[in-house]
N, C-alpha and C positions, 0 to 999 in steps of 0.2 A: 773771080778769075779761076779758071779750071783748066786742067789738061786731060779732059776726059778721052778725047780721041787718042792722045799719046798713050794713056793707060791701057786702052782697049787694044791698041797695036802691040804693046808689050805683052799683054796676056796672050794674044794670038801668036806672037813670035815664040813664046815659051811653050806653046802647044797646050795651054791650059784653058782653052775655050769651053771645054765640057767638064772641067774639074769643079769640085765642090768648093765654094768660097770659104775662106778662113775668117773666123771672128776676130782674131788678133794677129798682128804681124809676126810675132815670135811666140814660140811655146813658152809657157810660164816656167821660170827658173832654168831655162835652157842655157847651157854653158858651152860655147864653141871654143875649141882649142886648136893650136897649131900642130903641125906634124912634129916639130921639134919637141914641144911639150909632151905630146903623146909618147914619143920614144923615150924621153929621159925620165919623166915623172910617172906616167900612167902605165908604162911598159907595154903599150899596144902599138899596133902598126897599121893604121888605116891609111891606105895609099893616097897619094895626090891624084887629082884629076888628070887624065891623059891630055885633054885639051882645055887649059884654063881660060882660054879666050871667051868661051861661052859664059862662064861665071863672071868674068871681068866685064863683058858687055852688059849682062843683066844688071849687075850692081851699078855700073855706070849709068844705065838708063834709069834705075831707081833713084840714083843721086840727083839726076836732072829733075825728077818728079818732086823732090823735096822742096823745090822753090815754091810750089803751091800746095804742098801736102806736108805740113810740119809734123804730122803724126808719123811720118816715115823716117824722120831724122835719126832717131835712136837706132832702129833696126838697121838702117843703112850704115850708120857709124860702126855698128858691130860687124856687119858683113865686110866693110871696107878694110878691116884689119887683116884679112886673109887674101888679099888680091894677088900677092906674089906666088903663093902656093896653096890654092884651095883644095879641099878634100870634098868627097861626095856629100858628106854631112853639111858642108857649107852651102853646096848647091841646093840641097833639100831645103835648107833654111831660107835661101834666096827665093826659091819657088813658093815657099809658104807666104812670103811677103807679097809676091805677085798674086797668089790666091786671095790674100787680104784685099788687094785692089779690086777684085771682082765684087766684093761685098758692097763697095761704094766707090765706083770708078769716077763718078762725077763730083766728088767732094773737091773743094778748093778754098780759096780765100774770098771773103766778102769785104768789099771796100765801100762802105756806105758814105754818102755825102752828108755831113753834119756841120752845124755851126761851131760846136765846141770840139776841141781836140784834147784828148786825155791820153796820157802816157802811163802804161802799166808794164811792169817787169816782174817776171817770175823766175825762180831759180830752184834747182834741186841737185842733190848730190847722193851718189851711191858709194859708200865708203868701202874701199879695198875690193872692188868687184873683179878686177882682172886676175884670173887664176895664175898667170905667168909672172906678172910684175907687182901684183897687189896694189896697183894704182887705182885711185878713185876716178869715177866718171862724173863730170859735172854737165848739167844741161841748163839752158836758159831760154827764155822767150821774152821778147820785147814787143809790145803792141802799141801802136800809135793810131788813135782814132776812136 
């Protein structure tokens, strides 16, 4: 099961048809922060986007892709935290995820027909990752088949 056509439409909508593909959805050790955090802690003032609907639409479309692309779940979770007041750096991160789609737009889920059914579950935790709240982020994957 794949959403290749949908991914290609998203790449075209973002104007990244001729862009170089990215090998990973997010840059290593990239920390995105809110406008409020920047002003109070970092003492910087990166302005919000003039039209946040472009960012919101892109992240919404990426969220839809996570149904068949579990590799996008974490980056989309990170980007979703800034839907109400995105900055240009957030849009750049979202566009990097779209460039990552160019690397393998046809990836999806394989659902083979087998006689035996096996249930596997994986879990991981990143302790105190959020710069603003120091909350941990937990991820899990459950595979049946």
